[in-house]
C-alpha positions, 0 to 999 in steps of 0.5 A, a space after each residue: 467535514 462531517 464528524 464521521 469523516 473527521 473520526 475516520 481520517 484522524 484514525 487513519 493518521 494515528 494508525 500510520 503513525 502509532 499502529 493499532 495498539 498505539 492508537 487509543 480512543 482518546 487520541 482519535 477523539 482529540 485529534 478529530 476535535 469530538 467528544 466521546 458521544 460522537 465516536 459511539 454514535 458513528 461506530 460501535 468502538 475502536 475496532 469498528 473504527 480501525 476497520 473502516 480507517 484501514 478499508 479507506 486507507 487501502 482503497 486511497 492505495 488502490 486508487 494511487 496505485 491503479 492510476 500508475 498501473 492503468 496509465 499510459 505506456 508500456 507494462 514496464 513504463 507502468 510498472 515503473 511509474 508505480 515503483 517511482 511514484 512519490 511516496 512518504 518512505 520514512 513514514 513507511 506503507 499504511 497499509 504495511 504498518 498495520 501488518 506489524 501490529 499483532 491485534 491487527 494480524 490476529 484479527 480476521 476482520 482488521 486483517 482482511 482488508 491487509 489481505 484484499 490490498 495486497 492480493 489486489 496489488 499483486 494481481 494487478 501488477 501481473 495482469 499488466 505484465 501479461 498484457 505486456 507479454 501479450 503485446 510482445 513487450 516482456 519476454 515469453 519466459 517472465 512470469 507475471 505473477 512471481 515478479 508481481 509478487 517481487 515488485 510488492 515485496 520490493 516496495 514493502 521491503 524497501 519500506 522497512 530498510 528505509 526506516 531501519 536506516 532513517 533514509 530513502 537510500 535503501 528503498 531507492 536502491 531496492 526500486 532500481 534493482 527491481 527496475 533493472 531485473 525487468 528491463 532485462 525482461 523487456 524485448 528488443 522491439 519493444 525497448 
């Protein structure tokens, strides 16, 4: 693995564990096992490296979500696959974690990959739901955009509730509730 790759991966992990403010260049260098000169050879500084790490995390999350949402089955089954996929719930969402960091939120450059990721996710879920409507799988009255926003909010809120309780049960309950609401929109012919 290249030095640059070790730096990005180490930063990804540290951002998820500690957030942006809690991640020092020293901690990154120690985790990556590289010297200070190596970091500044590849990146202008902490924010440049953090941006690369956040972008990588967002891309990985998109790929994982899209694998579920583009998979086989009905629209309901594909959204269910996304909601039920394996997650490290008690660690929280690595992208959602960044929204709680003041320095990230106040930096348009660092915030951009977060906005893009969440916008993409809502849009992709809305596409799947609209496709389900066109196929007659979901009720015509369903609002795909609003429902997609709800699904994204359930996941992010579920992470927060689970972390607050130090228990995955609130996340699991939120997912079951979202699935029950979505199941009520499945047409009899599709079910």
